LUMDOKE-152351 format. One record per residue (C-alpha): residue in three letters; x, y, z. Coordinates in steps of 0.1 Angstrom, whole numbers. Each point is the difference from the previous one (the first is absolute). Example, Ala and Ser with C-alpha at 12.3 -4.5 7.8 and 13.67 -1.06 7.14 Angstrom:
REM LUMDOKE-152351
<pt><residu>ALA</residu><c1>123</c1><c2>-45</c2><c3>78</c3></pt>
<pt><residu>SER</residu><c1>14</c1><c2>34</c2><c3>-7</c3></pt>
REM end
This chain:
REM LUMDOKE-152351
<pt><residu>UNK</residu><c1>367</c1><c2>-312</c2><c3>872</c3></pt>
<pt><residu>UNK</residu><c1>13</c1><c2>32</c2><c3>15</c3></pt>
<pt><residu>UNK</residu><c1>32</c1><c2>-7</c2><c3>18</c3></pt>
<pt><residu>UNK</residu><c1>12</c1><c2>-27</c2><c3>-33</c3></pt>
<pt><residu>UNK</residu><c1>-3</c1><c2>36</c2><c3>-20</c3></pt>
<pt><residu>UNK</residu><c1>25</c1><c2>19</c2><c3>27</c3></pt>
<pt><residu>UNK</residu><c1>26</c1><c2>-29</c2><c3>1</c3></pt>
<pt><residu>UNK</residu><c1>1</c1><c2>3</c2><c3>-35</c3></pt>
<pt><residu>UNK</residu><c1>5</c1><c2>37</c2><c3>-6</c3></pt>
<pt><residu>UNK</residu><c1>24</c1><c2>0</c2><c3>33</c3></pt>
<pt><residu>UNK</residu><c1>17</c1><c2>-25</c2><c3>-23</c3></pt>
<pt><residu>UNK</residu><c1>4</c1><c2>21</c2><c3>-27</c3></pt>
<pt><residu>UNK</residu><c1>23</c1><c2>24</c2><c3>18</c3></pt>
<pt><residu>UNK</residu><c1>30</c1><c2>-19</c2><c3>3</c3></pt>
<pt><residu>UNK</residu><c1>1</c1><c2>-15</c2><c3>-39</c3></pt>
<pt><residu>UNK</residu><c1>-5</c1><c2>42</c2><c3>-12</c3></pt>
<pt><residu>UNK</residu><c1>24</c1><c2>5</c2><c3>19</c3></pt>
<pt><residu>UNK</residu><c1>21</c1><c2>-29</c2><c3>-18</c3></pt>
<pt><residu>UNK</residu><c1>-11</c1><c2>11</c2><c3>-33</c3></pt>
<pt><residu>UNK</residu><c1>6</c1><c2>34</c2><c3>4</c3></pt>
<pt><residu>UNK</residu><c1>39</c1><c2>-6</c2><c3>10</c3></pt>
<pt><residu>UNK</residu><c1>3</c1><c2>-24</c2><c3>-30</c3></pt>
<pt><residu>UNK</residu><c1>-19</c1><c2>25</c2><c3>-28</c3></pt>
<pt><residu>UNK</residu><c1>32</c1><c2>31</c2><c3>16</c3></pt>
<pt><residu>UNK</residu><c1>27</c1><c2>-27</c2><c3>0</c3></pt>
<pt><residu>UNK</residu><c1>-14</c1><c2>-7</c2><c3>-33</c3></pt>
<pt><residu>UNK</residu><c1>3</c1><c2>37</c2><c3>-16</c3></pt>
<pt><residu>UNK</residu><c1>30</c1><c2>4</c2><c3>22</c3></pt>
<pt><residu>UNK</residu><c1>17</c1><c2>-26</c2><c3>-20</c3></pt>
<pt><residu>UNK</residu><c1>-1</c1><c2>16</c2><c3>-31</c3></pt>
<pt><residu>UNK</residu><c1>31</c1><c2>10</c2><c3>-22</c3></pt>
<pt><residu>UNK</residu><c1>-1</c1><c2>44</c2><c3>13</c3></pt>
<pt><residu>UNK</residu><c1>-24</c1><c2>15</c2><c3>15</c3></pt>
<pt><residu>UNK</residu><c1>-30</c1><c2>27</c2><c3>1</c3></pt>
<pt><residu>UNK</residu><c1>26</c1><c2>27</c2><c3>-15</c3></pt>
<pt><residu>UNK</residu><c1>21</c1><c2>-19</c2><c3>-30</c3></pt>
<pt><residu>UNK</residu><c1>-35</c1><c2>-5</c2><c3>-14</c3></pt>
<pt><residu>UNK</residu><c1>-13</c1><c2>43</c2><c3>4</c3></pt>
<pt><residu>UNK</residu><c1>25</c1><c2>7</c2><c3>-15</c3></pt>
<pt><residu>UNK</residu><c1>11</c1><c2>-13</c2><c3>-38</c3></pt>
<pt><residu>UNK</residu><c1>36</c1><c2>-18</c2><c3>-12</c3></pt>
<pt><residu>UNK</residu><c1>2</c1><c2>37</c2><c3>-18</c3></pt>
<pt><residu>UNK</residu><c1>-7</c1><c2>19</c2><c3>28</c3></pt>
<pt><residu>UNK</residu><c1>19</c1><c2>-18</c2><c3>26</c3></pt>
<pt><residu>UNK</residu><c1>36</c1><c2>10</c2><c3>-19</c3></pt>
<pt><residu>UNK</residu><c1>-13</c1><c2>31</c2><c3>8</c3></pt>
<pt><residu>UNK</residu><c1>-7</c1><c2>-5</c2><c3>37</c3></pt>
<pt><residu>UNK</residu><c1>24</c1><c2>10</c2><c3>26</c3></pt>
<pt><residu>UNK</residu><c1>8</c1><c2>-26</c2><c3>31</c3></pt>
<pt><residu>UNK</residu><c1>-12</c1><c2>26</c2><c3>25</c3></pt>
<pt><residu>UNK</residu><c1>-27</c1><c2>3</c2><c3>-22</c3></pt>
<pt><residu>UNK</residu><c1>-11</c1><c2>-36</c2><c3>-3</c3></pt>
<pt><residu>UNK</residu><c1>10</c1><c2>-4</c2><c3>43</c3></pt>
<pt><residu>UNK</residu><c1>-26</c1><c2>31</c2><c3>9</c3></pt>
<pt><residu>UNK</residu><c1>-25</c1><c2>-18</c2><c3>-19</c3></pt>
<pt><residu>UNK</residu><c1>4</c1><c2>-38</c2><c3>12</c3></pt>
<pt><residu>UNK</residu><c1>2</c1><c2>27</c2><c3>37</c3></pt>
<pt><residu>UNK</residu><c1>-33</c1><c2>14</c2><c3>-9</c3></pt>
<pt><residu>UNK</residu><c1>-18</c1><c2>-35</c2><c3>-14</c3></pt>
<pt><residu>UNK</residu><c1>16</c1><c2>-15</c2><c3>37</c3></pt>
<pt><residu>UNK</residu><c1>20</c1><c2>-26</c2><c3>-21</c3></pt>
<pt><residu>UNK</residu><c1>30</c1><c2>11</c2><c3>19</c3></pt>
<pt><residu>UNK</residu><c1>-8</c1><c2>-20</c2><c3>33</c3></pt>
<pt><residu>UNK</residu><c1>6</c1><c2>-39</c2><c3>4</c3></pt>
<pt><residu>UNK</residu><c1>-29</c1><c2>-26</c2><c3>-13</c3></pt>
<pt><residu>UNK</residu><c1>-17</c1><c2>-2</c2><c3>32</c3></pt>
<pt><residu>UNK</residu><c1>-6</c1><c2>30</c2><c3>9</c3></pt>
<pt><residu>UNK</residu><c1>-11</c1><c2>11</c2><c3>-33</c3></pt>
<pt><residu>UNK</residu><c1>-27</c1><c2>-29</c2><c3>6</c3></pt>
<pt><residu>UNK</residu><c1>-16</c1><c2>10</c2><c3>26</c3></pt>
<pt><residu>UNK</residu><c1>0</c1><c2>37</c2><c3>-10</c3></pt>
<pt><residu>UNK</residu><c1>-21</c1><c2>-21</c2><c3>-25</c3></pt>
<pt><residu>UNK</residu><c1>-25</c1><c2>-16</c2><c3>13</c3></pt>
<pt><residu>UNK</residu><c1>0</c1><c2>23</c2><c3>26</c3></pt>
<pt><residu>UNK</residu><c1>-10</c1><c2>30</c2><c3>-30</c3></pt>
<pt><residu>UNK</residu><c1>-27</c1><c2>-37</c2><c3>-9</c3></pt>
<pt><residu>UNK</residu><c1>-18</c1><c2>-3</c2><c3>32</c3></pt>
<pt><residu>UNK</residu><c1>-9</c1><c2>36</c2><c3>1</c3></pt>
<pt><residu>UNK</residu><c1>-13</c1><c2>-4</c2><c3>-36</c3></pt>
<pt><residu>UNK</residu><c1>26</c1><c2>20</c2><c3>-17</c3></pt>
<pt><residu>UNK</residu><c1>12</c1><c2>-22</c2><c3>-29</c3></pt>
<pt><residu>UNK</residu><c1>27</c1><c2>22</c2><c3>-13</c3></pt>
<pt><residu>UNK</residu><c1>4</c1><c2>23</c2><c3>-37</c3></pt>
<pt><residu>UNK</residu><c1>0</c1><c2>-13</c2><c3>-32</c3></pt>
<pt><residu>UNK</residu><c1>33</c1><c2>6</c2><c3>-15</c3></pt>
<pt><residu>UNK</residu><c1>-9</c1><c2>13</c2><c3>-38</c3></pt>
<pt><residu>UNK</residu><c1>-21</c1><c2>18</c2><c3>14</c3></pt>
<pt><residu>UNK</residu><c1>-3</c1><c2>14</c2><c3>31</c3></pt>
<pt><residu>UNK</residu><c1>-37</c1><c2>-10</c2><c3>7</c3></pt>
<pt><residu>UNK</residu><c1>-6</c1><c2>-25</c2><c3>32</c3></pt>
<pt><residu>UNK</residu><c1>-7</c1><c2>-30</c2><c3>-5</c3></pt>
<pt><residu>UNK</residu><c1>-28</c1><c2>-9</c2><c3>15</c3></pt>
<pt><residu>UNK</residu><c1>-19</c1><c2>28</c2><c3>-20</c3></pt>
<pt><residu>UNK</residu><c1>16</c1><c2>-19</c2><c3>-28</c3></pt>
<pt><residu>UNK</residu><c1>-17</c1><c2>-33</c2><c3>11</c3></pt>
<pt><residu>UNK</residu><c1>-32</c1><c2>18</c2><c3>7</c3></pt>
<pt><residu>UNK</residu><c1>-2</c1><c2>11</c2><c3>-34</c3></pt>
<pt><residu>UNK</residu><c1>4</c1><c2>-32</c2><c3>-14</c3></pt>
<pt><residu>UNK</residu><c1>-8</c1><c2>-27</c2><c3>21</c3></pt>
<pt><residu>UNK</residu><c1>-45</c1><c2>3</c2><c3>-5</c3></pt>
<pt><residu>UNK</residu><c1>10</c1><c2>-3</c2><c3>-35</c3></pt>
<pt><residu>UNK</residu><c1>23</c1><c2>-35</c2><c3>7</c3></pt>
<pt><residu>UNK</residu><c1>-33</c1><c2>-8</c2><c3>28</c3></pt>
<pt><residu>UNK</residu><c1>-30</c1><c2>1</c2><c3>-29</c3></pt>
<pt><residu>UNK</residu><c1>20</c1><c2>-22</c2><c3>-28</c3></pt>
<pt><residu>UNK</residu><c1>14</c1><c2>-23</c2><c3>28</c3></pt>
<pt><residu>UNK</residu><c1>-37</c1><c2>-6</c2><c3>21</c3></pt>
<pt><residu>UNK</residu><c1>-18</c1><c2>6</c2><c3>-37</c3></pt>
<pt><residu>UNK</residu><c1>27</c1><c2>-33</c2><c3>-17</c3></pt>
<pt><residu>UNK</residu><c1>-3</c1><c2>-18</c2><c3>31</c3></pt>
<pt><residu>UNK</residu><c1>-38</c1><c2>-2</c2><c3>3</c3></pt>
<pt><residu>UNK</residu><c1>-3</c1><c2>-11</c2><c3>-35</c3></pt>
<pt><residu>UNK</residu><c1>26</c1><c2>-26</c2><c3>5</c3></pt>
<pt><residu>UNK</residu><c1>-21</c1><c2>-15</c2><c3>34</c3></pt>
<pt><residu>UNK</residu><c1>-31</c1><c2>-1</c2><c3>-13</c3></pt>
<pt><residu>UNK</residu><c1>6</c1><c2>-17</c2><c3>-35</c3></pt>
<pt><residu>UNK</residu><c1>31</c1><c2>-19</c2><c3>16</c3></pt>
<pt><residu>UNK</residu><c1>-21</c1><c2>-13</c2><c3>30</c3></pt>
<pt><residu>UNK</residu><c1>-30</c1><c2>-5</c2><c3>-26</c3></pt>
<pt><residu>UNK</residu><c1>17</c1><c2>-15</c2><c3>-33</c3></pt>
<pt><residu>UNK</residu><c1>23</c1><c2>-24</c2><c3>33</c3></pt>
<pt><residu>UNK</residu><c1>-37</c1><c2>-12</c2><c3>13</c3></pt>
<pt><residu>UNK</residu><c1>-13</c1><c2>-5</c2><c3>-31</c3></pt>
<pt><residu>UNK</residu><c1>23</c1><c2>-24</c2><c3>-15</c3></pt>
<pt><residu>UNK</residu><c1>5</c1><c2>-19</c2><c3>37</c3></pt>
<pt><residu>UNK</residu><c1>-39</c1><c2>-8</c2><c3>-2</c3></pt>
<pt><residu>UNK</residu><c1>7</c1><c2>-13</c2><c3>-35</c3></pt>
<pt><residu>UNK</residu><c1>32</c1><c2>-16</c2><c3>6</c3></pt>
<pt><residu>UNK</residu><c1>14</c1><c2>-23</c2><c3>-35</c3></pt>
<pt><residu>UNK</residu><c1>-25</c1><c2>15</c2><c3>-18</c3></pt>
<pt><residu>UNK</residu><c1>4</c1><c2>20</c2><c3>-35</c3></pt>
<pt><residu>UNK</residu><c1>-4</c1><c2>34</c2><c3>17</c3></pt>
<pt><residu>UNK</residu><c1>27</c1><c2>-15</c2><c3>24</c3></pt>
<pt><residu>UNK</residu><c1>25</c1><c2>-3</c2><c3>-20</c3></pt>
<pt><residu>UNK</residu><c1>-4</c1><c2>29</c2><c3>-22</c3></pt>
<pt><residu>UNK</residu><c1>-1</c1><c2>24</c2><c3>37</c3></pt>
<pt><residu>UNK</residu><c1>39</c1><c2>-12</c2><c3>8</c3></pt>
<pt><residu>UNK</residu><c1>8</c1><c2>1</c2><c3>-37</c3></pt>
<pt><residu>UNK</residu><c1>-11</c1><c2>36</c2><c3>6</c3></pt>
<pt><residu>UNK</residu><c1>18</c1><c2>4</c2><c3>31</c3></pt>
<pt><residu>UNK</residu><c1>34</c1><c2>-14</c2><c3>-12</c3></pt>
<pt><residu>UNK</residu><c1>0</c1><c2>23</c2><c3>-27</c3></pt>
<pt><residu>UNK</residu><c1>-6</c1><c2>31</c2><c3>22</c3></pt>
<pt><residu>UNK</residu><c1>25</c1><c2>-9</c2><c3>25</c3></pt>
<pt><residu>UNK</residu><c1>25</c1><c2>0</c2><c3>-30</c3></pt>
<pt><residu>UNK</residu><c1>-14</c1><c2>29</c2><c3>-21</c3></pt>
<pt><residu>UNK</residu><c1>29</c1><c2>26</c2><c3>14</c3></pt>
<pt><residu>UNK</residu><c1>-18</c1><c2>37</c2><c3>14</c3></pt>
<pt><residu>UNK</residu><c1>10</c1><c2>23</c2><c3>-19</c3></pt>
<pt><residu>UNK</residu><c1>-4</c1><c2>-22</c2><c3>-33</c3></pt>
<pt><residu>UNK</residu><c1>-40</c1><c2>-1</c2><c3>9</c3></pt>
<pt><residu>UNK</residu><c1>1</c1><c2>37</c2><c3>7</c3></pt>
<pt><residu>UNK</residu><c1>14</c1><c2>0</c2><c3>-36</c3></pt>
<pt><residu>UNK</residu><c1>-22</c1><c2>-18</c2><c3>-14</c3></pt>
<pt><residu>UNK</residu><c1>-33</c1><c2>16</c2><c3>14</c3></pt>
<pt><residu>UNK</residu><c1>12</c1><c2>31</c2><c3>-10</c3></pt>
<pt><residu>UNK</residu><c1>5</c1><c2>0</c2><c3>-31</c3></pt>
<pt><residu>UNK</residu><c1>-34</c1><c2>-24</c2><c3>-2</c3></pt>
<pt><residu>UNK</residu><c1>-27</c1><c2>19</c2><c3>20</c3></pt>
<pt><residu>UNK</residu><c1>22</c1><c2>37</c2><c3>-1</c3></pt>
<pt><residu>UNK</residu><c1>13</c1><c2>4</c2><c3>-38</c3></pt>
<pt><residu>UNK</residu><c1>-23</c1><c2>-22</c2><c3>-17</c3></pt>
<pt><residu>UNK</residu><c1>-38</c1><c2>1</c2><c3>13</c3></pt>
<pt><residu>UNK</residu><c1>8</c1><c2>31</c2><c3>21</c3></pt>
<pt><residu>UNK</residu><c1>-20</c1><c2>-11</c2><c3>26</c3></pt>
<pt><residu>UNK</residu><c1>24</c1><c2>13</c2><c3>28</c3></pt>
<pt><residu>UNK</residu><c1>27</c1><c2>32</c2><c3>2</c3></pt>
<pt><residu>UNK</residu><c1>35</c1><c2>-4</c2><c3>-7</c3></pt>
<pt><residu>UNK</residu><c1>11</c1><c2>5</c2><c3>36</c3></pt>
<pt><residu>UNK</residu><c1>4</c1><c2>20</c2><c3>33</c3></pt>
<pt><residu>UNK</residu><c1>-25</c1><c2>6</c2><c3>31</c3></pt>
<pt><residu>UNK</residu><c1>-28</c1><c2>23</c2><c3>-12</c3></pt>
<pt><residu>UNK</residu><c1>1</c1><c2>26</c2><c3>-22</c3></pt>
<pt><residu>UNK</residu><c1>5</c1><c2>42</c2><c3>3</c3></pt>
<pt><residu>UNK</residu><c1>-30</c1><c2>8</c2><c3>25</c3></pt>
<pt><residu>UNK</residu><c1>-14</c1><c2>-35</c2><c3>2</c3></pt>
<pt><residu>UNK</residu><c1>2</c1><c2>-7</c2><c3>39</c3></pt>
<pt><residu>UNK</residu><c1>-34</c1><c2>-15</c2><c3>12</c3></pt>
<pt><residu>UNK</residu><c1>7</c1><c2>-39</c2><c3>-3</c3></pt>
<pt><residu>UNK</residu><c1>-27</c1><c2>-7</c2><c3>-22</c3></pt>
<pt><residu>UNK</residu><c1>21</c1><c2>30</c2><c3>-25</c3></pt>
<pt><residu>UNK</residu><c1>28</c1><c2>-23</c2><c3>2</c3></pt>
<pt><residu>UNK</residu><c1>-16</c1><c2>-32</c2><c3>-1</c3></pt>
<pt><residu>UNK</residu><c1>14</c1><c2>-14</c2><c3>-36</c3></pt>
<pt><residu>UNK</residu><c1>33</c1><c2>8</c2><c3>6</c3></pt>
<pt><residu>UNK</residu><c1>1</c1><c2>-29</c2><c3>29</c3></pt>
<pt><residu>UNK</residu><c1>-20</c1><c2>-25</c2><c3>-17</c3></pt>
<pt><residu>UNK</residu><c1>24</c1><c2>-10</c2><c3>-27</c3></pt>
<pt><residu>UNK</residu><c1>35</c1><c2>-1</c2><c3>23</c3></pt>
<pt><residu>UNK</residu><c1>-22</c1><c2>-12</c2><c3>28</c3></pt>
<pt><residu>UNK</residu><c1>-16</c1><c2>-37</c2><c3>-19</c3></pt>
<pt><residu>UNK</residu><c1>38</c1><c2>-1</c2><c3>-19</c3></pt>
<pt><residu>UNK</residu><c1>18</c1><c2>-4</c2><c3>36</c3></pt>
<pt><residu>UNK</residu><c1>-37</c1><c2>-15</c2><c3>18</c3></pt>
<pt><residu>UNK</residu><c1>3</c1><c2>-27</c2><c3>-29</c3></pt>
<pt><residu>UNK</residu><c1>39</c1><c2>-5</c2><c3>2</c3></pt>
<pt><residu>UNK</residu><c1>-10</c1><c2>-17</c2><c3>38</c3></pt>
<pt><residu>UNK</residu><c1>-34</c1><c2>-13</c2><c3>-2</c3></pt>
<pt><residu>UNK</residu><c1>21</c1><c2>-33</c2><c3>-19</c3></pt>
<pt><residu>UNK</residu><c1>18</c1><c2>-1</c2><c3>34</c3></pt>
<pt><residu>UNK</residu><c1>-30</c1><c2>4</c2><c3>24</c3></pt>
<pt><residu>UNK</residu><c1>-22</c1><c2>-26</c2><c3>-21</c3></pt>
<pt><residu>UNK</residu><c1>25</c1><c2>-26</c2><c3>3</c3></pt>
<pt><residu>UNK</residu><c1>6</c1><c2>7</c2><c3>37</c3></pt>
<pt><residu>UNK</residu><c1>-38</c1><c2>0</c2><c3>6</c3></pt>
<pt><residu>UNK</residu><c1>-11</c1><c2>-32</c2><c3>-26</c3></pt>
<pt><residu>UNK</residu><c1>31</c1><c2>-21</c2><c3>26</c3></pt>
<pt><residu>UNK</residu><c1>-14</c1><c2>11</c2><c3>33</c3></pt>
<pt><residu>UNK</residu><c1>-32</c1><c2>-7</c2><c3>-12</c3></pt>
<pt><residu>UNK</residu><c1>6</c1><c2>-35</c2><c3>-7</c3></pt>
<pt><residu>UNK</residu><c1>18</c1><c2>-5</c2><c3>31</c3></pt>
<pt><residu>UNK</residu><c1>-28</c1><c2>11</c2><c3>15</c3></pt>
<pt><residu>UNK</residu><c1>-28</c1><c2>-20</c2><c3>-16</c3></pt>
<pt><residu>UNK</residu><c1>20</c1><c2>-27</c2><c3>19</c3></pt>
<pt><residu>UNK</residu><c1>-7</c1><c2>5</c2><c3>28</c3></pt>
<pt><residu>UNK</residu><c1>-17</c1><c2>-25</c2><c3>22</c3></pt>
<pt><residu>UNK</residu><c1>-22</c1><c2>33</c2><c3>12</c3></pt>
<pt><residu>UNK</residu><c1>-13</c1><c2>6</c2><c3>-38</c3></pt>
<pt><residu>UNK</residu><c1>-3</c1><c2>-43</c2><c3>-1</c3></pt>
<pt><residu>UNK</residu><c1>-24</c1><c2>9</c2><c3>37</c3></pt>
<pt><residu>UNK</residu><c1>-17</c1><c2>27</c2><c3>-12</c3></pt>
<pt><residu>UNK</residu><c1>-10</c1><c2>-21</c2><c3>-35</c3></pt>
<pt><residu>UNK</residu><c1>-4</c1><c2>-33</c2><c3>14</c3></pt>
<pt><residu>UNK</residu><c1>-28</c1><c2>28</c2><c3>21</c3></pt>
<pt><residu>UNK</residu><c1>-21</c1><c2>4</c2><c3>-30</c3></pt>
<pt><residu>UNK</residu><c1>7</c1><c2>36</c2><c3>-2</c3></pt>
<pt><residu>UNK</residu><c1>-4</c1><c2>20</c2><c3>-30</c3></pt>
<pt><residu>UNK</residu><c1>30</c1><c2>-3</c2><c3>-25</c3></pt>
<pt><residu>UNK</residu><c1>7</c1><c2>40</c2><c3>-4</c3></pt>
<pt><residu>UNK</residu><c1>2</c1><c2>5</c2><c3>39</c3></pt>
<pt><residu>UNK</residu><c1>20</c1><c2>-33</c2><c3>6</c3></pt>
<pt><residu>UNK</residu><c1>25</c1><c2>15</c2><c3>-24</c3></pt>
<pt><residu>UNK</residu><c1>-3</c1><c2>39</c2><c3>6</c3></pt>
<pt><residu>UNK</residu><c1>-9</c1><c2>2</c2><c3>36</c3></pt>
<pt><residu>UNK</residu><c1>27</c1><c2>-34</c2><c3>13</c3></pt>
<pt><residu>UNK</residu><c1>22</c1><c2>-6</c2><c3>-30</c3></pt>
<pt><residu>UNK</residu><c1>7</c1><c2>44</c2><c3>-9</c3></pt>
<pt><residu>UNK</residu><c1>3</c1><c2>12</c2><c3>38</c3></pt>
<pt><residu>UNK</residu><c1>29</c1><c2>-21</c2><c3>4</c3></pt>
<pt><residu>UNK</residu><c1>10</c1><c2>-1</c2><c3>-38</c3></pt>
<pt><residu>UNK</residu><c1>3</c1><c2>35</c2><c3>2</c3></pt>
<pt><residu>UNK</residu><c1>22</c1><c2>1</c2><c3>32</c3></pt>
<pt><residu>UNK</residu><c1>33</c1><c2>0</c2><c3>-21</c3></pt>
<pt><residu>UNK</residu><c1>-15</c1><c2>18</c2><c3>-30</c3></pt>
<pt><residu>UNK</residu><c1>-2</c1><c2>28</c2><c3>23</c3></pt>
<pt><residu>UNK</residu><c1>41</c1><c2>-10</c2><c3>15</c3></pt>
<pt><residu>UNK</residu><c1>5</c1><c2>14</c2><c3>-38</c3></pt>
<pt><residu>UNK</residu><c1>-17</c1><c2>25</c2><c3>-9</c3></pt>
<pt><residu>UNK</residu><c1>10</c1><c2>22</c2><c3>34</c3></pt>
<pt><residu>UNK</residu><c1>28</c1><c2>-4</c2><c3>-9</c3></pt>
<pt><residu>UNK</residu><c1>-2</c1><c2>16</c2><c3>-36</c3></pt>
<pt><residu>UNK</residu><c1>-15</c1><c2>31</c2><c3>14</c3></pt>
<pt><residu>UNK</residu><c1>40</c1><c2>14</c2><c3>15</c3></pt>
<pt><residu>UNK</residu><c1>14</c1><c2>-18</c2><c3>-29</c3></pt>
<pt><residu>UNK</residu><c1>-16</c1><c2>16</c2><c3>-30</c3></pt>
<pt><residu>UNK</residu><c1>4</c1><c2>37</c2><c3>15</c3></pt>
<pt><residu>UNK</residu><c1>37</c1><c2>-6</c2><c3>-7</c3></pt>
<pt><residu>UNK</residu><c1>-2</c1><c2>-24</c2><c3>-29</c3></pt>
<pt><residu>UNK</residu><c1>-26</c1><c2>10</c2><c3>-16</c3></pt>
<pt><residu>UNK</residu><c1>33</c1><c2>27</c2><c3>-22</c3></pt>
<pt><residu>UNK</residu><c1>1</c1><c2>-20</c2><c3>-34</c3></pt>
<pt><residu>UNK</residu><c1>-43</c1><c2>3</c2><c3>0</c3></pt>
<pt><residu>UNK</residu><c1>8</c1><c2>39</c2><c3>5</c3></pt>
<pt><residu>UNK</residu><c1>29</c1><c2>7</c2><c3>-19</c3></pt>
<pt><residu>UNK</residu><c1>-21</c1><c2>-18</c2><c3>-27</c3></pt>
<pt><residu>UNK</residu><c1>-28</c1><c2>20</c2><c3>1</c3></pt>
<pt><residu>UNK</residu><c1>13</c1><c2>27</c2><c3>10</c3></pt>
<pt><residu>UNK</residu><c1>-11</c1><c2>2</c2><c3>39</c3></pt>
<pt><residu>UNK</residu><c1>11</c1><c2>24</c2><c3>22</c3></pt>
<pt><residu>UNK</residu><c1>3</c1><c2>-20</c2><c3>29</c3></pt>
<pt><residu>UNK</residu><c1>24</c1><c2>-13</c2><c3>30</c3></pt>
<pt><residu>UNK</residu><c1>17</c1><c2>-25</c2><c3>-20</c3></pt>
<pt><residu>UNK</residu><c1>8</c1><c2>28</c2><c3>-30</c3></pt>
<pt><residu>UNK</residu><c1>13</c1><c2>18</c2><c3>29</c3></pt>
<pt><residu>UNK</residu><c1>21</c1><c2>-21</c2><c3>21</c3></pt>
<pt><residu>UNK</residu><c1>12</c1><c2>-15</c2><c3>-44</c3></pt>
<pt><residu>UNK</residu><c1>14</c1><c2>32</c2><c3>-9</c3></pt>
<pt><residu>UNK</residu><c1>12</c1><c2>8</c2><c3>42</c3></pt>
<pt><residu>UNK</residu><c1>21</c1><c2>-28</c2><c3>-2</c3></pt>
<pt><residu>UNK</residu><c1>12</c1><c2>11</c2><c3>-36</c3></pt>
<pt><residu>UNK</residu><c1>13</c1><c2>33</c2><c3>13</c3></pt>
<pt><residu>UNK</residu><c1>13</c1><c2>-13</c2><c3>37</c3></pt>
<pt><residu>UNK</residu><c1>-24</c1><c2>21</c2><c3>14</c3></pt>
<pt><residu>UNK</residu><c1>7</c1><c2>-19</c2><c3>34</c3></pt>
<pt><residu>UNK</residu><c1>-31</c1><c2>18</c2><c3>20</c3></pt>
<pt><residu>UNK</residu><c1>-28</c1><c2>-13</c2><c3>-23</c3></pt>
<pt><residu>UNK</residu><c1>17</c1><c2>-41</c2><c3>-5</c3></pt>
<pt><residu>UNK</residu><c1>5</c1><c2>-2</c2><c3>44</c3></pt>
<pt><residu>UNK</residu><c1>-34</c1><c2>13</c2><c3>2</c3></pt>
<pt><residu>UNK</residu><c1>-19</c1><c2>-17</c2><c3>-23</c3></pt>
<pt><residu>UNK</residu><c1>19</c1><c2>-34</c2><c3>9</c3></pt>
<pt><residu>UNK</residu><c1>-10</c1><c2>11</c2><c3>33</c3></pt>
<pt><residu>UNK</residu><c1>-35</c1><c2>2</c2><c3>-9</c3></pt>
<pt><residu>UNK</residu><c1>-1</c1><c2>-32</c2><c3>-15</c3></pt>
<pt><residu>UNK</residu><c1>14</c1><c2>-27</c2><c3>25</c3></pt>
<pt><residu>UNK</residu><c1>-28</c1><c2>26</c2><c3>27</c3></pt>
<pt><residu>UNK</residu><c1>-25</c1><c2>-14</c2><c3>-24</c3></pt>
<pt><residu>UNK</residu><c1>9</c1><c2>-31</c2><c3>-5</c3></pt>
<pt><residu>UNK</residu><c1>-1</c1><c2>-3</c2><c3>40</c3></pt>
<pt><residu>UNK</residu><c1>-30</c1><c2>20</c2><c3>4</c3></pt>
<pt><residu>UNK</residu><c1>-16</c1><c2>-29</c2><c3>-29</c3></pt>
<pt><residu>UNK</residu><c1>11</c1><c2>-34</c2><c3>19</c3></pt>
<pt><residu>UNK</residu><c1>-13</c1><c2>14</c2><c3>33</c3></pt>
<pt><residu>UNK</residu><c1>-37</c1><c2>4</c2><c3>-19</c3></pt>
<pt><residu>UNK</residu><c1>5</c1><c2>-36</c2><c3>-17</c3></pt>
<pt><residu>UNK</residu><c1>0</c1><c2>-15</c2><c3>28</c3></pt>
<pt><residu>UNK</residu><c1>-29</c1><c2>16</c2><c3>18</c3></pt>
<pt><residu>UNK</residu><c1>-20</c1><c2>-9</c2><c3>-34</c3></pt>
<pt><residu>UNK</residu><c1>15</c1><c2>-34</c2><c3>-2</c3></pt>
<pt><residu>UNK</residu><c1>-11</c1><c2>-5</c2><c3>40</c3></pt>
<pt><residu>UNK</residu><c1>-37</c1><c2>15</c2><c3>-13</c3></pt>
<pt><residu>UNK</residu><c1>-3</c1><c2>-23</c2><c3>-23</c3></pt>
<pt><residu>UNK</residu><c1>10</c1><c2>-31</c2><c3>9</c3></pt>
<pt><residu>UNK</residu><c1>-15</c1><c2>-12</c2><c3>36</c3></pt>
<pt><residu>UNK</residu><c1>29</c1><c2>-24</c2><c3>4</c3></pt>
<pt><residu>UNK</residu><c1>24</c1><c2>24</c2><c3>7</c3></pt>
<pt><residu>UNK</residu><c1>-4</c1><c2>21</c2><c3>32</c3></pt>
<pt><residu>UNK</residu><c1>18</c1><c2>32</c2><c3>13</c3></pt>
<pt><residu>UNK</residu><c1>12</c1><c2>-15</c2><c3>24</c3></pt>
REM end
C-alpha cells in the first residue's frame, strides 16, 4: 500500500509540470500583457513608449516566453506565487485569507449532500418502484434542473426577507470570529449549495445500490439466512459506496473553485469571488495561482479516491 501511494505521488510530478506549462501558455495567449491591464486606456495615451518598455522590463515581460515560464516555475517551487497587479499584495496572502471561507462552505455543503444524497438514494433503491421511489426520482430530476442562482435567490426571499431566520449575507458580523458565533451565516448558503448537489448524489447512489443488490454475493448472503438489514448495509451498501465515493472525492476540489455562484449571491468572501474578480480585471498572477491550485486538488483527490476505492471494495487490490 505504501509503495502504491508513493508511485501515485511520483506520477504527479510530470503531470503538474505539463499542467503548469498549459496554464502559463493560456495566460500568454491572452491579448495584451500585465502592463496593458495595469494602466487604464486614458492613461495609456499619456505614457511614453520608453516608460512602457521600462515597466515591461521591470516585470520581466521583455524576456522570451520559455525564460519567463521557467522563472515563474522556479518561483512557484520556492513558494513565491507573485503579487496582485491591483493591490500589490502577495498572492499567497490573498489565497490564505480567502481559502478558509471557501473550505468552510465547501466542506459543509459536501457533508450535507453526501449524507442526504446517500440516505435518500439507498432508501429509494430499497423501495424500488414504490410511491416514495417515484417521488424521490422526480425530486432528483427537479433538483438537477434548477440552477443554483435561482435556488439561492428563492432561499433568500423566503428565509431571509419573509421569515427573517438568517442574516442577509456575508460570513460573520463585526467581532464575531468564533465558529459558533458565525454559524448562522453558514447555514443557508451551505444548505443551498448542498441541496443543489444532493440530487446528483441521490441518483448516483440509487443506481449503485440497485446494481449492488443484484450481485451474486448479495444473493449468497441472503440465502445464508442473514438478516435483511445486514445484507443490505454490510454486503450491499459497502460496495455501493465505491462509485459514490469516487463522485464525492472529486466534488470537493471542484466545489472549491466552483462555488462562485453561491459565494456571489450570499456575499461569501471566498476563493471563488476572488478568482472571478481576478478574471474580470485580468489579474494574471491570481488567475494562474488559483488555476494551478485547483488542478492540484483534483489530482490529490484522484489519489485519495483510488485508495478509498481499494479499501471499500475487497475485489480491488493495490498491486
